[in-house]
Phi, psi and omega in degrees: 000147182264012180099000177278152175297156184296327182292337182298326181290329175294319178291327176295320175295320178295322178294323178294318178293321177296321176297320177295321179296315179296320176295319178299315178296318182296320182285314188273343181266000178290328183277343185268123180246340182269200180279151178257142174280113185258322184217133176212160176249151185293325185266349182234188182280187176293135182250343181211120174245149180208168176279173182287347178295334179298322179292321175296320179295322177296319179293321178293323176295322175297321177294316179297319179293323177293320178294319177298316178295324178295317177297318177295323180294318176296323179294320184272356188298317183277348178261305181227099183291328181292328177292320178293323176292321177298318178296322178295314181294317180292327176294319177296316179294325176298318180291324176296317177296324176297318178297318179297318180297315180295319179297319180293318179297318180289321181290331177289325182274000000 
C-alpha cells in the first residue's frame, strides 16, 4: 500500500470501470443515429425509446454519484472507517451495474 486508505482503491477501480464505460459508449454509439430501445417487456411491445444522449447522461450520473460517495468516504474516514469502506464498495458495485446496463442496451440495439 502506498499510504492511501483502503476505500480509495475501490474508488480507483470504479473510476477505471467508468473510464471503460465512457470509451465503450464513444466507440459503439458513433454508428447509431436513430432512437435506442431502452426498456421493453417480454409480453408486450417496446415501452420506452430514447436518443443516445440518455446513455451518456446515465454514465455522467454514475460519475457524479461516485464523486459524491468519495467525498462522503473521506469525510467519514476518521470517524467510521467501515462506513467509508462500505461507500467505496457500493460505489464500485454501482459502476459495475451501470456498465452492465449500458452493455445490454447497446447489445439489444
